[in-house]
LOBA-774499 format. One record per residue (C-alpha): x, y, z. Coordinates in pm, whole numbers, padded with zeros to 5 digits, always signed. Example, Ala and Ser with C-alpha at 12.3 -4.5 7.8 and 13.67 -1.06 7.14 Angstrom:
+01230-00450+00780 +01367-00106+00714 
This chain:
+08415-11804+07200 +08383-11768+06829 +08445-12079+06638 +08725-11875+06392 +09001-12099+06312 +09352-12010+06340 +09583-12068+06031 +09856-12259+06138 +10245-12113+06032 +10247-12433+05759 +09927-12293+05577 +09965-11943+05651 +10279-11728+05669 +10485-11991+05533 +10281-12099+05249 +10249-11693+05166 +10578-11675+05128 +10648-11966+04931 +10385-11834+04683 +10548-11487+04657 +10938-11622+04614 +10736-11868+04365 +10566-11555+04216 +10939-11376+04178 +11141-11665+04021 +10831-11685+03792 +10849-11312+03715 +11148-11308+03460 +11015-11588+03251 +10663-11402+03253 +10807-11070+03142 +10997-11281+02882 +10671-11436+02744 +10520-11108+02710 +10789-10965+02513 +10788-11277+02288 +10434-11351+02285 +10224-11085+02393 +10307-10778+02192 +10355-10937+01854 +09998-11118+01883 +09824-10753+02002 +09997-10573+01726 +09880-10805+01493 +09537-10736+01639 +09577-10370+01615 +09734-10445+01236 +09396-10631+01171 +09221-10284+01253 +09364-10112+00970 +09399-10122+00573 +09750-10172+00611 +09910-10254+00287 +10254-10446+00249 +10403-10167+00008 +10328-09902+00237 +10275-10025+00568 +10288-09587+00648 +10008-09527+00468 +09752-09745+00680 +09452-09605+00803 +09164-09731+01077 +08902-09952+01000 +08763-10054+01277 +08581-10397+01262 +08565-10368+00853 +08809-10659+00831 +08593-10887+00996 +08231-10795+00975 +08271-10522+00638 +08097-10621+00330 +08409-10760+00210 +08490-10879+00585 +08650-11214+00664 +08347-11330+00802 +08174-11281+00477 +08490-11437+00248 +08375-11796+00125 +08774-11847+00068 +08786-11814+00429 +08561-12010+00519 +08650-12278+00270 +09025-12264+00426 +08780-12334+00776 +08631-12592+00679 +08932-12751+00534 +09144-12726+00858 +08874-12849+01073 +08817-13178+00813 +09229-13263+00803 +09264-13152+01212 +08981-13387+01270 +09075-13718+01001 +09441-13680+01071 +09413-13687+01445 +09138-13939+01477 +09359-14177+01274 +09697-14144+01471 +09517-14195+01784 +09379-14519+01669 +09680-14630+01494 +09882-14454+01761 +09752-14674+02015 +09823-15018+01841 +10126-14923+01798 +10124-14849+02154 +10024-15167+02238 +10306-15387+01995 +10559-15181+02118 +10482-15220+02477 +10471-15603+02443 +10820-15745+02579 +11047-15868+02331 +11410-15842+02284 +11403-15639+01954 +11145-15364+02137 +11428-15111+02159 +11548-15121+01775 +11123-15118+01728 +11103-14813+01901 +11354-14630+01709 +11250-14727+01393 +10900-14610+01428 +11036-14309+01498 +11183-14253+01217 +10910-14043+00991 +10865-13848+01316 +11231-13738+01313 +11225-13638+00941 +11163-13270+00923 +10812-13195+00756 +10935-13033+00451 +11171-13298+00359 +10865-13571+00397 +10634-13333+00206 +10875-13314-00098 +10958-13683-00054 +10575-13758-00051 +10492-13526-00341 +10717-13713-00564 +10650-14043-00491 +10234-13919-00547 +10348-13745-00866 +10058-13849-01142 +10346-13937-01372 +10707-14030-01225 +10570-14093-00922 +10621-14468-00761 +10267-14478-00628 +10103-14516-00944 +10380-14713-01061 +10348-14976-00777 +09969-14973-00761 +09924-15015-01162 +10150-15299-01172 +09939-15451-00870 +09636-15430-01097 +09486-15183-00861 +09485-14928-01116 +09431-14898-01505 +09522-14534-01510 +09755-14282-01326 +09583-14078-01057 +09688-13700-00957 +09663-13753-00605 +09800-13407-00523 +09623-13226-00775 +09268-13363-00813 +09021-13173-00572 +08826-13510-00464 +09246-13702-00351 +09463-13397-00246 +09290-13324+00054 +09288-13748+00134 +09667-13775+00039 +09769-13477+00258 +09596-13694+00573 +09771-13963+00442 +10118-13840+00451 +10022-13620+00782 +09957-13972+00938 +10217-14159+00820 +10424-13884+00973 +10263-13825+01299 +10127-14148+01421 +10466-14241+01575 +10431-13954+01838 +10059-14028+01904 +10255-14354+01985 +10551-14257+02194 +10294-14047+02431 +10048-14317+02447 +10355-14572+02514 +10489-14364+02786 +10163-14381+02963 +10094-14691+02940 +10477-14763+03156 +10272-14573+03431 +10066-14850+03496 +10134-15081+03762 +10179-15434+03687 +09980-15542+04009 +09669-15521+03803 +09774-15730+03517 +09857-15988+03706 +09535-15965+03887 +09341-16009+03633 +09599-16292+03489 +09505-16510+03824 +09153-16468+03773 +09117-16536+03405 +09001-16224+03292 +09035-16221+02904 +09266-15960+02714 +09012-15769+02574 +08871-15689+02907 +09173-15618+03036 +09225-15349+02812 +08886-15212+02810 +08853-15191+03207 +09204-15159+03275 +09472-15038+03042 +09180-14798+02851 +09092-14601+03186 +09419-14531+03341 +09609-14445+02979 +09320-14176+02892 +09462-13901+03060 +09773-13941+02868 +09571-14009+02563 +09405-13695+02633 +09740-13534+02633 +09841-13636+02346 +09485-13558+02123 +09532-13189+02244 +09895-13180+02168 +09851-13288+01808 +09529-13089+01758 +09686-12778+01834 +09947-12884+01599 +09707-12946+01301 +09504-12686+01348 +09790-12442+01252 +09921-12701+00959 +10124-12487+00691 +10429-12671+00580 +10250-12978+00481 +09987-12878+00289 +10176-12595+00113 +10439-12840-00008 +10241-13048-00114 +09942-12885-00282 +10057-12477-00275 +09768-12269-00279 +09522-12519-00416 +09148-12432-00297 +09043-12813-00209 +09381-12816+00057 +09404-12452+00172 +09422-12422+00553 +09372-12151+00748 +09779-12088+00796 +09791-12076+00416 +09501-11849+00369 +09685-11585+00592 +10017-11653+00414 +09822-11566+00088 +09674-11290+00225 +10006-11152+00387 +10277-11184+00114 +10068-11277-00200 +09800-11036-00217 +10047-10798+00032 +09720-10708+00285 +09870-10680+00578 +09566-10616+00741 +09342-10865+00587 +09578-11111+00645 +09594-11033+01045 +09244-11031+01075 +09267-11356+00955 +09583-11431+01172 +09397-11297+01463 +09106-11538+01380 +09311-11813+01364 +09483-11748+01673 +09130-11751+01902 +09010-12070+01662 +09301-12261+01842 +09247-12105+02195 +08893-12154+02208 +08989-12551+02132 +09244-12516+02358 +09021-12448+02667 +08759-12707+02508 +09011-12906+02573 +09154-12888+02861 +08827-12824+02988 +08693-13182+02865 +08994-13317+03042 +08883-13170+03382 +08570-13279+03357 +08594-13662+03432 +08387-13840+03511 +08476-13959+03900 +08401-13550+03916 +08097-13542+03797 +07769-13524+04061 
């Protein structure tokens, strides 16, 4: 007799019925998502293959990949690669600092205290402020003539003359990173704190009975158990950092030293009215974010325990 396995009703007909029902329930959402996100994306890709101008869209001609690989194409534009470098530097430094500081804040908020609820609410205040408002507020605080930051530092004797924090090519990107860290660290702390809440208390009780030092408890118990939550927080924050626009644009406008990929896209579309060229830049920005997302998701799935 053959050794063919007979599918059980639970794994056969019932499972297929549930899959079909789930697909029917998801169908309206998928259609809506395709209309809201898919069609504009395809339209942008198509426009990137033309020389469309904002002043006369009807006169657009198909140019193929000239906006990407042509003599004056995007991939040969030093301004674009400068924006790519600024964006990657901003994302790497800001996300790294926010992760480390968010972890420290989460550890403090996770400690039992009567003021824990009040502290959590206070920590979230910078994150709750709209980005445009906080960017404009910090732009005034960092002003070279009227800013309170220069005034305080000079009163303390740390500066001998005011610094142009948002205009100096060296200091401007660092200033934007500092403001972003101030604003977004609470977001990272909140996500990491949520991961800490899922750690079983029995682990800490057993470590306390065995007399394990606090640093060893953090390194061998807390950190491995919250690592998936930290990874998810880093992915969310990295995606947001790669498409940063409002913070940089409000604080430094079109400065070459801080111009991000999103600011570059806006400059081509609005200031120069190069719709085709700007659409090519927007398409490359989308592909960059998509590849980073896939890479991060692949790294998250390839956990050490799954490796041979």
